[in-house]
C-alpha positions in Angstrom: 0.0 0.0 0.0 2.9 2.3 0.8 4.4 1.7 -2.6 1.1 2.4 -4.3 0.7 5.6 -2.2 4.2 6.8 -3.2 3.5 6.0 -6.8 0.3 7.9 -6.8 1.9 10.9 -5.1 4.7 10.9 -7.7 2.0 10.9 -10.4 0.3 13.8 -8.8 3.5 15.8 -8.4 4.6 15.1 -11.9 1.1 16.2 -13.2 1.3 19.4 -11.2 4.8 20.2 -12.4 3.7 19.5 -16.0 0.6 21.7 -15.6 2.7 24.5 -14.1 5.2 24.2 -16.9 2.5 24.4 -19.5 1.0 27.5 -17.8 4.5 29.1 -17.8 5.0 28.3 -21.5 1.5 29.7 -22.3 2.3 32.9 -20.3 5.6 33.3 -22.2 3.8 32.8 -25.5 1.2 35.4 -24.6 4.0 37.8 -23.6 5.8 37.1 -26.9 2.6 37.8 -28.9 2.0 41.0 -27.0 5.6 42.1 -27.5 5.3 41.4 -31.3 2.0 43.3 -31.4 3.5 46.3 -29.6 6.5 46.3 -31.9 4.3 46.2 -34.9 2.2 49.1 -33.7 5.3 51.1 -32.8 6.9 50.6 -36.1 3.7 51.6 -37.9 3.0 54.6 -35.8 6.6 56.0 -35.8 9.4 56.2 -38.3 11.9 53.4 -37.8 14.7 55.5 -36.4 12.3 57.3 -34.0 10.9 54.0 -32.8 14.4 52.8 -32.0 15.1 55.9 -30.0 11.9 55.5 -28.0 12.9 51.9 -27.2 16.5 52.7 -26.2 15.6 55.9 -24.3 11.9 55.8 -23.4 12.1 58.9 -21.2 13.8 61.1 -23.9 11.8 64.0 -25.3 12.1 63.6 -29.1 12.1 67.0 -30.8 14.4 67.7 -33.8 15.0 70.7 -35.9 15.6 70.4 -39.7 17.1 73.1 -41.9 15.4 71.8 -45.0 12.5 69.4 -45.6 9.8 69.2 -48.2 6.2 68.9 -47.2 3.3 67.7 -49.4 -0.4 68.0 -48.7 -3.0 66.3 -50.8 -6.8 66.5 -50.7 -9.4 64.5 -52.6 -11.5 67.0 -54.5 -15.2 66.9 -54.0 -15.0 64.3 -51.3 -17.7 65.8 -49.0 -20.6 65.6 -51.5 -19.4 62.1 -52.5 -19.4 61.0 -48.9 -22.9 62.2 -48.5 -24.0 59.7 -51.2 -22.2 56.8 -49.7 -22.8 54.6 -46.6 -20.2 54.9 -43.8 -18.7 51.5 -44.9 -18.4 52.7 -48.5 -16.7 55.9 -47.4 -14.1 54.0 -45.4 -13.6 51.6 -48.3 -13.2 54.4 -50.8 -10.6 56.3 -48.6 -8.8 53.1 -47.8 -8.4 52.2 -51.4 -6.9 55.6 -52.3 -4.7 56.0 -49.2 -3.4 52.5 -49.4 -2.0 53.4 -52.9 -0.5 56.6 -51.4 1.1 54.6 -48.6 2.8 52.4 -51.2 4.1 55.5 -53.0 5.5 57.0 -49.8 7.4 53.7 -49.2 8.6 53.6 -52.8 10.0 57.1 -52.6 11.4 56.7 -49.1 9.2 59.4 -47.7 7.5 59.7 -44.3 3.7 59.6 -44.1 2.9 62.0 -41.3 -0.9 61.7 -41.0 -4.3 61.6 -42.6 -7.0 64.1 -41.6 -10.3 63.1 -43.1 -9.6 63.1 -46.8 -6.3 64.9 -46.5 -2.9 63.2 -46.7 0.4 64.6 -45.5 3.8 63.4 -46.3 7.3 64.7 -45.6 10.8 64.3 -47.2 14.1 64.9 -45.4 13.0 63.7 -42.0 13.4 62.1 -39.5 16.7 61.2 -41.2 18.1 64.1 -43.3 18.7 63.2 -46.9 19.7 64.8 -50.2 17.1 65.0 -52.9 14.0 65.2 -50.7 12.4 67.7 -52.9 12.8 65.5 -55.9 11.4 62.5 -54.0 8.3 64.5 -53.0 7.8 65.8 -56.6 8.0 62.2 -57.9 5.4 61.1 -55.4 3.1 64.0 -56.3 3.3 63.0 -60.0 2.6 59.3 -59.1 -0.3 60.3 -56.9 -1.9 62.1 -59.8 -1.4 59.1 -62.0 -2.8 56.7 -59.4 -6.0 58.7 -59.0 -6.4 58.8 -62.8 -6.0 55.0 -62.9 -8.5 54.6 -60.0 -11.0 56.8 -61.8 -10.9 54.4 -64.8 -11.4 51.4 -62.5 -14.2 52.9 -60.5 -15.9 54.5 -63.3 -16.0 58.0 -61.7 -13.8 61.0 -61.7 -11.3 61.2 -58.8 -9.0 64.2 -58.6 -6.5 65.3 -56.0 -5.3 68.8 -55.2 -1.7 68.8 -54.2 0.5 71.5 -52.6 4.3 71.4 -51.9 6.7 73.6 -50.0 10.4 73.4 -49.0 11.8 74.9 -45.9 12.8 74.4 -42.2 10.7 72.5 -39.7 10.5 70.9 -36.3 9.4 67.3 -35.8 8.9 65.2 -32.7 6.8 62.8 -30.7 3.8 64.0 -28.7 1.4 62.3 -26.4 1.9 59.6 -23.8 -0.8 56.9 -24.3 -1.5 57.6 -27.9 1.9 58.9 -29.1 2.4 60.0 -32.7 5.1 61.6 -34.7 4.3 65.1 -36.2 5.8 68.1 -37.9 5.4 71.8 -37.1 6.4 75.1 -38.4 5.7 77.7 -41.1 6.8 75.2 -43.8 3.9 72.9 -42.9 1.4 75.8 -42.9 2.7 77.0 -46.2 2.4 73.6 -47.8 -1.1 73.3 -46.5 -2.0 76.7 -48.1 -0.5 75.5 -51.4 -3.0 72.6 -51.4 -6.0 74.7 -50.3 -5.3 77.5 -52.8 -4.5 75.1 -55.6 -6.5 73.6 -58.5 -8.1 70.2 -58.9 -5.8 67.7 -60.5 -2.8 70.0 -60.3 0.4 70.2 -58.2 1.1 73.6 -56.9 4.5 74.5 -55.5 6.1 77.6 -53.9 9.1 79.4 -55.3 11.3 77.7 -52.7 10.3 74.3 -53.9 10.5 75.5 -57.5 14.2 76.5 -57.0 15.0 73.0 -55.8 13.4 71.4 -58.8 13.5 73.7 -61.8 16.5 72.1 -63.5 14.9 68.6 -63.6 11.2 69.3 -64.0 8.8 71.2 -66.2 6.6 73.9 -64.6 3.8 76.2 -65.6 4.1 79.6 -63.9 0.8 80.5 -62.1 2.0 84.0 -61.3 1.5 86.0 -58.1 -1.3 84.8 -55.9 -2.7 86.4 -52.7 -2.5 83.5 -50.2 -4.5 83.7 -47.0 -2.2 84.3 -44.0 0.9 84.6 -46.3 0.3 87.5 -48.6 1.3 87.6 -52.2 3.4 84.6 -53.4 4.9 83.6 -56.7 3.6 80.1 -57.4 4.1 77.4 -60.0 2.3 74.2 -61.2 4.5 71.1 -61.5 3.9 69.4 -64.8 6.3 66.5 -65.3 10.0 65.5 -65.1 12.1 66.7 -67.9 13.0 64.0 -70.4 
C-alpha cells in the first residue's frame, strides 16, 4: 500500500509540475505575442529611427530641428458631397483604397507619411533622417499620386482628382502624447504647404518658389503668377507638370 501511495503521489507531483510548466509556457507565448504586437504598432506609428530611439531611451523628449524638408499635402477634390451619397462603410472603403496606394508610393520614394486628416494626406521628405534630394522624391510622389488617382478613376468609373501642394523649408518634428503617441511636424513650412494645397486647383500640383528653386533644373513647370494667399500675402507660385526628359 505504501508503494502504491508513493507511486500515486509521484504521479500527482509530476502532473502538477507538467501543468505549471504548460502554464508558464503559455504565459511566455502570450508575452511574446503582446511584444510582437506592440513592436508592430510602434513601427507603424513611428518612423523606424524614431521608434528605435523610443525603445532605447523611453524617457527622452524627441524634438528635432531640420534646416530643409519638403512637405506635401493632398486632398481629394469633392469628397464631402461624394461621402454624403455613400454609406459609412463605402466611405471608409473608398478612402482606404486611395490612401493604401498613397502609402505604397510613400514607401517607394522613401518618404514619411505624417498623418491623414479626413480626406487629406500629409507626407514629408528629409526627416526624420536628413537626406539629399528630398524635394525630388516628393515631386515624384506627387506625380505618381496624380497618375494613381487617374487609374482609379478608370477602374471605379467615376472621376477622382487630387489637389496637391508642396513647399520646402525648415521644420521641427517630434513625438507628442503619452498613451497615444504620434510623430508630427510643425512650423511655417507645414502651414505654407497646406496653403499650397487649399489654394491650388483640382488635378494639379502647386509649389512655392522655394520648392521650384530646388526642382527647376529637372522638372517642367507652368508659372501661375502672383497669388494672394491667406495668411501669407502675395506669393509667386508654379504648377509642377512633369519630369524633364
